[in-house]
C-alpha positions, 0 to 999 in steps of 0.5 A: 385751843385748836383756834389758838394753836391754828395761827401757830403752825400756820406761821410756823409751817411758812417759816418752815417753807420759807427756810427749806425754800431758801435750802432748795434754791441753793440745792438747784446750783449744782445743777446750774450751768448759763448766767440765767440760770445762776441769776433765776436762782440768785433772784430767788434766794433774795425774794424768799428771804423777808429781808436782805440780812437773812441771806448769811455769807455761807449762803452767798459764798456757796452760790459765788463759788458755783458761779467760779466753777461755771467760769461766770466770774464777773457775775461772782464778783458781782454778788462779792461786791455787795456782801456786806462783810465777806469772810475769809472763806467767802475772799478765799474762794473769789481769790482762787477764781480769779486765779483760775480764771488767769486774773493775777492782778485781781486776785493780789489786790483782793487780797490786799484788799482783805488784809486792809479789812483785817481778815487773817489769810489761811492755808487756803487762800492763795493756792498758786503763790507762784502764779501771784509772784511773776505777776508781783515780780511783773509789776512797774510800781510796788508799794508797802501793801503790795510787798506785805501782801506777797511776803504774807502770802509766802510765809503762810504757804510755809514758804518761809525762806522765801518770804525773808528773800523778798523781805530783803528786795524790800529793803533793798528797794528803799520801802518802809515796813508797817505793822503787817509787814512785821509780823509776817517777818518774825513768824518767818523768823520764828519758824526758820529759827533765824534768829540774827533777822528776827533781832534786826526786825526789834531792833527796827522796832524799837529805833522807829519808835513804833508800839509794841501792841499786842499783836506786834508784842506777841510775835516778839515773843513767839520769835525769841520763844521759838529761836531758843532765847525764851529770857528775852521773850519774857522780857518783852513780855514784861514791857508789852503795855497793852496785853491781850489774849494772844500776847498771853498765848505767846508767852506760855506757848515759849515757856511750855517749848522751854520745859517751863512747865510749871512758870507756864502754869503761873503765866495762865493763872495770873492771865486769867487772874488779870480778867483776860479769858482764855481761847483754844490756842492757850489750853494748847499751850497749857497743855504743852506745858504739862507735856514737856515737863512731865505734868502729866495728873495736872495736864489731864485735870486741865483737858478734863475741866476746858468744858467747865473751867472755859466752856471750850470744846476740846478740838483735834489738837487738844485731843492731840495734846492729851495724846502725846502726853500720855504716849510720854507717860508711856501710859500706852493703854490710856492713850488708845482708850481716850483715841477709841472713845473721842468724839471726835475722828483721830488723824494722821498726827494722833496714830502717828503719836502712839506708833513714836510710843510704842517704838519707844517703850520698853516693852514694845506692844506690839499689836497697838502699833500694829493698830497704829499703823493699819489707821495710818496707812489709811490716813497718809500711805506715802509717809515714809517715817511710819513705814521706818518706824515700824519696821524698826519696831518688828525688828527689835523684836526680832521678826524680821519676815515682817521687817522685810514684808514692811520694805517690800510694801514702801518698794511696791507702793514706791516710797522713799525715806525723804533726805534730811535736811537742815537750816543754819543763819549766817549774817542774816541769810538762812542757809538749806542743806540736804544730804547729798546737796551740790546745790549751795554755791559754796559747795565744794569748800564746804565739802573740801572741808567737811573731808577737812574735818573727817580727816582729823577726826580719824587721825585723833582715832574717832569713829562716828556711830552711824544708825542707818 
């Protein structure tokens, strides 16, 4: 028995030794500062691997990250270029490396390569969009790929207005649009509520007989849903020939947003009947549908069966939906129980939902609100809205000393209320206004018109009720 076991033990020890060597070499990277040291570690990583395929993207990305931090950008590019299928993480590291080295042109070109390979950028892809924009503006020739890259970069950074402005410039330049351009622009329209521009894009798709594939179809549906026209979103959904999970997610999410909970659940049922497997985004949309329609028990049932029915472990967003569902139903004790026992650390969104629910409750649970506020001060100490909510809770209970204490805390931390802003779309252009804002080119005319309206209201004995 011992003789049979010995070779297995030796083989196991050898494998463990090789595995430990791999990670030991990676740990050496933080102590490297010269190129020769990086090359030695890189060589050892390759040497201790049984074959090159065992070197994961993560390991190579870590090597690239260390090289970038040490300003070894050329060798980082060499390692990156030899990756078979670079991940978004690897692309991000390399793009940021080029940016920090002042190689903005290379950063944009790599971003374009990333998009051409079908990888979706995330919030970390472009860390310095201004630098990328400056370089883009200096380019002597710009094609559909570079225009789309810049539009998409702005949209991913949630700079939707600038993204649409770039799109207008692209149209004026006579550059033809591709599918990626249209998807990016529709995303910007959806998030700004710019339905006129969104309609123009949809009409452009119809006019030029562009195939409404699942991704483009989902973008059109999402745009109409977020811009308040769920009827048009439903019409588009029906004519998309090939419906993927993202197409179903868009219509379910749109119905959820409009309070059509039963219809959203029916779509969810149809989706599964047609053999489309729900993903984590589907479950977020379905739980949101339950939230916006007050389907508390159904929402709790779906959440509890996520693992069993769909093999999906709830993430922080799913817990956020559950917390929101319970908060809107006024079940604050259940909310606190969920947040106390969930396997993931509750984030500021969850604690913020609880604080908001406490403020809206008829019988305010001040102790629970204070617990939420304590966590929020640690998680997002500069969020003015949390302090205002807590101050309002104290005021509702007549605890004026605590109100004063909360305001002193805001003053000490130099936290001021962020001014509100609103958006309006006129002639395919989105205008943004803030309280007391004088930046708009038509500010004088706007304030003059506002004064005329106020005068007319006063003549009609109308007095505005303003809550500070």
